[in-house]
N, C-alpha and C positions, 0 to 999 in steps of 0.2 A: 861522598857517602851515599848519596841517592844512586849513582851509577852501580855501586857494589850491591845495594839492596835489590835493585831492579834485576841485576845479573843473578842474584841468588834466587829471585822468585821465578825466573825463567827456568833456571836449572832444576828446581823442584818440581815445576808444573809440567814441563816437557823435556825430561832429561835426554831423550833420544835426539831431539832437535837442538838442544843447547850446545852440544859438542860438535855440531857440523860446521860451525863458524870458527875462524881463528880467534884465539883468545889472547889478550894482552898478557904479557909475561908478568907475574906477580911480583911484588917486592920480596926479595929474599935476603937473608942474613949471610954474612961472609962465611964461607965454607959450606953453604947450603944451596948453591946455585941450582937453579932449575927446579927445586922442590916446592911444591904447594900442597897444603892440606887445609881443607875448608869445611867446616861444619855447617849444618842447615837445619832449621826447625820450621815445620808447617803445621798449624792447628786449624781445624774447622770446628765451630761451635754453633749451635742454634737453638732456637725455641720453635717448635712446630705444632700447628693445630691442624689435624686432619679429620676428614669425614669419609665414611664408606657407606654407600648405598646398599641396603640389604634387599633380598628377594621379596619380602613383604612390604616394600616401599617405605620403610622406615629408614632413618639415617643414624648411623652410629659415629659419635665424635670421640676423639682422643687428643690429648696434648701432652707434650713432654719436653723437658731440657735434654739436649743430646750433644754428644761430641762424636760425630760420624767418623772422623779420621784424625790421627796425629802421625806425622811423618818426622823422623830423625834421620838426617843424612850426614855421611861423612865421605868426602871426595879427596882423593890424593892423586897428584900428578908429578910426574918427573920426566921432563923432555917429551918424548912421544908416547910414553907409558901412562896409563891411567887405571885406577881402581875406585870402585864406588859401592857403598853400602847404604841402603835405605831401609829403615825398621819402620813398620806400620803397626800402630795400636788400633785394635778393633773392638767393638762392643761384644758382649757375651752371645748376642743373637746371631752374629755373622759366622759363616762357615769357612772352611779353607785349611791350609797347612799351617796349623797353629804351632808356634814354637814353645810357648809357655802358656798353660791354660789354668783358669780357676773359674768355678761355676758361676759367681756373681761379680766378677771383676773384668777389667779390660785385659785382652790377651795380646801377645806380641807375635808378629810373624815378619818374614823377610819379604819385602817388596822388590828390592834389587840387591844383587851381590855379584858384581862381575869385575874381571880384569880385562883391560883393553889396550890395544895399541893403534896409534894413529899417525903414521908417517906423513909428515907435511900437512896434517890436518886435511888430507884429501881422501885418503882411504882410512877406514875406521873398522877395526875388528873388535868384537866384544865376545866373552865367553863367561857363562854362568847363569845367574838369574837376570836376564836382560830385558830391556824394553822390547816389545815387539814393533812391528812397522806401521801398522794401520792405526790402531786406536791413538797412539802418542801424537800422530800427525793431526788427527782431527781434534783431539783434546788440546794440543798445543795452539790450534786456531780458536777454539772455544774460550779457553782461559777462564771458565766459570765452574770449575770442578767442584767448588764449595757448594753450588746450587744443584748440580746433578752430573753424574758421569755421562759419557756419550751414550747414545741409544744402543750402539753395538755392545757396550759392556752392560748397560742396564738390562738388556734383553737376553744376556747370556750367549750371544753369538761370537764373541771374542774376548780376549783378555789383554790388558795393557802391558803385561810382562809374563815371561815364561822361562823355564829352564831351557837353555839351549845356546845358540851362538848366532850372531848377525855379522854381515859385512856390508858396509855402506860406502859408496863413492860419491864425493861431492863433485857435481858437474862444474865445468869451467865458468868463470864469471859468477853471476847470480842466477844461474839456470836450474838450480835445485839439486836433487840427488836421486840415486837409484840404489836399491838394496835388496839383499836376499838373506833369509834367515831359516834356521832349522831348529825345531823345538819339540819338546815332549808332547805338547798338544793340549794339556789339561789346564793350562794357565798356572800363574805362580801360586794361586791359592788352592790348588788341587794336586792330588797325587797322580802320578802316571799309571794308568790302569791297563794300557795295552803295550804291545811290543813295537808298535809303529811309531814314527815321528811325522810331524808336520812340517811342510816346506812352504815358506811365504816369500813371494817376490813383490816389490813395490817400487813405485816412482812417484816423485812429486816435481813437476817440471814447471818453470816459470817460462811460458812460450814467447812472450812479447817483451823485448828488451827496453822498450820505451819507458821512461821513468814513471809516467802517469799510470802505466799498466803493469809495472813491475810486481805489485803485490798479488796479481792473479796467478794462481797455480792450478795445474790440472794434475789430479791425484788418481792413481789406480793401484789396485793390489789384487792378488790372488793367492788364496791358501788351499793347498792340497793336503788333506789330513784325515785322521780318524780320531775317535774319542771313546771312552768307556771300555769296560772289560771286554766286550765283544768286538771292539774295533770299528764302531759305527762310523759311516761315512760323515765327514765334517768338512765339506768344501765351501769356500767363500770367495765371492767375487764382489769387490767394492770399487766404486768409481764416483768421482765428483769434481766439483769446481771449488776452490778455496780463494778467499780474499784475505790476505795476511798483512794488512796495513797497521800502523800503530794506533790510530784513533778508530779505525772501522775494521772489524774482522767478521768474516761471514763465510758460510758454507752451504752447499746443497749436495748431499751425497746419498748414494743408494747401495744397497747390498742385496745380493741374492745368496741364500744359504741353502745348500743341498745337504740335508741330514741335520736334525735338530734333536738334542737329547738322545734318547735311546732308539729313535726312529730314523733309520737312514734314508727311508723313501720320502720322508716329509721335506717339502720345499717351503721356505719362509722368505718373504720380501720385506725389506726394511728401508724406509726413506726418512731421512733427517735433514732439517733445514734450520739454520740459526743465523742470528745477527748479534754482534757485540759492538756497541757504539759508545765512544767517549766524546760527546759533542762539545763539551767544555772540560777543562782540566778538572780531573778528580771525580766527575759525575759519570757513572757507568750505567748503561741501559742494556738490557738483554732480552731477547725474544727467541723462543725455540718451539719448533713443532716436530713431532715425530709421528709417523704411521707405520704399522706393521701388520702385514698379512701373515698370521702365524702359521697357517696351513693352506696351501693353495688348493686342497681338495675340498675345503669347507668354506663356503662363502662367508659365514657369519664369524669366522675366526679372524676378526680384525680389531685393532685397538688404535686410539688416537691419544697423544699426550700434547698438551699446550702449557708452556711455562713462560712467564713474564717476570721481570725483575727491575728494580731501581737500586742502584748502589752508589756508595760514596767512599772514596779513598781518603780516610781521615789523615793518615800520614803514609809514606811510602810503603811500609811493611803491613798496614792494617786497612782492611776493607770491610764495610758493613752493608748488608743487602736486606731489603724487603722484597719477598718473592710470593708469587701466587701460581699455583698449578692446577690443572684440571685434567683428569683422565676420563676417557670413554671407551667402552668395550662392547663390541658388536655381539659377543656371545653372552653378555650380561652375567658374567661370573660373579659369585657372591664377593663384595668388597673390592671389585675391580675398578668401579667407577666412584669419583669423589673429588674432593677439594684438598689441596695441600698448601697451607698458608704458613709462611716461615719468616723469621727474623735471623739472619745467619751472619756470621763474622768469619773472616779469614786473616790469620796472622802468619807471616812468613819472614824469616830472618836467615 
């Protein structure tokens, strides 16, 4: 039972990584050989207390109960063929490609919807609303999405999924994978606004075959693309080191972004480093720091974020966290600096 729950959690958290490894054949009924259909549910809920420092040196406080995300997934497999749909419920303040909307209620949108083929589980082809290659690899190492998205997603420099197609090849042994993808470029939550497509190439390689060093991965990706109605330049180069062990997961990764928002000449740099540690069974510790130079032409356009958390796995599918975050902004934008204190839970089945 625990093994099934753990497998479901990995599949919901990092779907692009979960299918890269061979899966044990599921039990099937007579006359239904090779067919597997698996549902999944993931819920984030929290109570948040936040402060925002104002230009007049005062501090504005707010607090609220929130359900940041609800995911409902259905995955079907038959031999080497696979299809997957993930629906995401979002709050009324979130933007994106909303499937059904109501002014004061949760809305539903498609997070993933693709068909795929994986001959021998070595080559994997996916078409539809598919996971991209960069953010899922970093987020699959972080595994604390309940606390925060990756800095790339949070700062609007990338998306975890998009309309398009990907091809990934698993390297021999446990040496990692290489992949290429073509996407609309606006992310799964946005409409395609230009006539161009984005191309992303990525690789995650475990260079040292020794058992003690096997969790070490060297990751790199490059995206050549455009965004917006005017086809603004949106190129991204990301590189870093990942440590993907069971009890210790860590990362230091940097991104150079050429073209941000509607300004194709703007260059932004982002560095993110984190550690996720389970020192004893069920105790979960997390620490993350992110730095961004939003515009290399303006020295004061910098921001820093620090996040720390202590969590406990009550049972296999339920985790509870206490988290504290602090943001700093060199440009002292109104409300950009402050504290974020939360009690958060994650349930996955």
